[in-house]
Residue, then its C-alpha position, 0 to 999 in steps of 0.5 A: m565513415e568514422t568519427t574518432g573521438i570527442h573533440h569537444a562538449t560545450i556548455i552553459s554557463s550564467d557567470a563566466q568568472r565563477t565558470v572559471d575559478f570552477y573549472t581552474r581551482t576546484l577542477g583543475m583545468r586549464l583556460v585554454k582559450q578566451t574568444v567569444n561566441f562567434n555568433q553572438p560576440d557580445t558574450h563569452h566562449l571559454y575552454f577547458g581543457d589540458s595545458e595543450a588544449t589537446p582535442g579530446t580533452l576539451l569542455s567548452c562554455f558559453v556564457w549566457p547571463d541571462s539565460r533561463r534555467g535548462n533542464e535534461g531530457i529528451g533530445g539533450t545530454h542528461h550528463v558529461a563524465l571526465t576522466t580519473r586514472d582508478r579509485d584511489t584517485q577518485l575517491r581523493w576527488k570526491r574528499w578534495l570536491t567536499d572539503n571544497g563545500v561540493r555535494v558528491w554522490g558515488p561512488y557507484d559501481r558503474v560494472y565497466f567503471t566506479s562514477i561519483y557524481f556533482n554539479d558545478p555552480d550552473g547546475l550542470i551533472l558533471e561524472i568522474a569516472t575511472r577508466g575502466p575495468g572497461f568494456t571487455l569485462d562482461e564480453s569478447p571484443d569482436a561480441l561487444g554490445s550483442e546482447l543485453k547485459y543487466p547490472p547486478y542487484e546490489a549495482m542498483a537502485g534498491g540494490r546498494d547501500e546508499e549508506a555505506i555509498e556515501l560514507e566511502t571517501w579518502a580517508d587523509p583530505v588531500p591538500a592540492i589536486d596532484p598529477e595522479m590525479a588530473l582530469q585526462q579527457i573526457h570520458h563521455v558524454t550521456a545523451i536521452g533519446t526514445s528510442a534504442e533501436k534508432t539512436e542506435r541506427f543513427f549512431r552506426d550508419v550515420v556516424g560509424l560508432r559501434t555499440v559496445k555495449r546495452t544494458v539499462n539505466f542502473d539508477n531506472p532499469s525500465a529505461p535502456h542504456l546503450y553506450f557507442g563508442r570505437e574499437s572497445g569502447e576507450p575512454g574519449t569515445i563514448v557516447t551513450y544513451f539513455a532511452y525514453q518513451h514520449g510522455e515518460f521523461r520530459p524534453f530539453r530544454m536549452g540554458t544555463g545547467v545544460t549541454h550546447h553540444l556534443a562534437l566529435r573529431v574528425d581528421d581535416q576538412e576534407e574529410l567534412v566535405r566528405w561527410k556532408k555527403h553521407l550525410e545527405q545519404h542518408g538524410v540527415e541535413s548539416s550546416e555549411i562549413r563553418d569556421r572556428k579559427y581553432y577547428k571546423g566545424i558541421y552541425l547537424h542532430d540526432p533522431d530525438g534534436q540533440i545537437l552535434e557537431l563534427a569538428t576538425e582536430g586543426p589547426g588547434f588552440l596555438v594558432d593565436e597564441d603560444q602554448e605558455a600563454l593559452g589562455t591570457a587574454l582575449q582571442l577573437p577571430d579576424y572579423l571581430e578585430d575592429r570591435r575588440d574595444e567595444i567586445e572588451s569592454a562589454l565583457g569585463s576581464l576575467s582573473i585566471p590562475g597565475d594572475 
C-alpha cells in the first residue's frame, strides 16, 4: 500500500475575504473553489491551487471567524512549504513579499533545498522552498535515509551569518508575480511528534512512505528531523517530522493560524476500501469513507494525534464548474441546495481577482 503524494493541506483562518486577498493577490494562487465545510455549512471552505485545481497544489481553508488562535505543537503541523523553481525565483519572492508588507526570514540553506519563511494574516507559518538540489546530494538513491546526516555548522542556528541572510534579496523591485515565480505545488508539510522511531514505523509500515533523510532540526539540533517521501523524495510527496519528548515542546492547539489536517493521495474509492482494511490490520482506526464531492476520503491520526486524510484523485473540481469559472461562485453539495439562500445570506459574497 502506497500513497502517491500530497493531495492537499487544510488550514484555518478567521476572515474569508482577507484570506482570499492574501493567497490570490499576494501569493498568486488561484481560488479554485468556494464551498462550505460539509460538517459546518455556515462556514466557508475555500480551495486555492493552480489554474486546473490539480491535487498536490491545493491549500484548502476552513474559515472559523469565532475561533481562538491555535498554536503549533506536538500532535499537529508546524508549517506548510510551497515550491518555487530555484534560488533566483525565491529571492524574487522575498523582495515581492517584503515590498508588499510581509516580514520574511531567510533564505536559509537547508542543504537539500533553500527556504524562506513568513506568516499568513492569521499567523500560519509558510515556507517557500526550492526544488533542489534534492536528497541525493549526500546519499545515493538506494541508500537514502540509511544514516544520520548532520547539517554543516554554517547552516545551523548559531553558525550561520544572520545579518547577511537578512540582507540578501533580489536587487530590483519585483513589479508582479511572473510565471517563473509561480508556486508549483506543496513542497512538504512539517509536523511535530514525540518519537522518531514510532513516527518512522507509522509512515513506513502503515502509510507506505520511504525514509528519505535522517537529520536534525537546523534551528534546534537536539531534535531529530525525519523526512518521508516517495522514491528520491520528490517535492509534493514529502512529510517531515520534528521529534520532541513531552515537556520539551508545547502540545498542539487547534484554532486559527494552524493546519487542520494533511491529505495524502490515493487513486480511487476502491483503493480507499483497501486502505481501510490495511489500516485495520495495523491497528489504526479510520473513519468511514466520506464524500467530499470533489474527492472521497477517510480520516485517521498519526501516533501523536495529528489528523491525516487519504483522499482520492477524483472526480475533481470540474464536476460543478468549467475550468474558466473555477472559484467564481459558491458551490454546495446537493443535500444543501435547498438551504442555498440561507447559507449565502450568512456567508456573504467574496471579492475575487477579476471581479
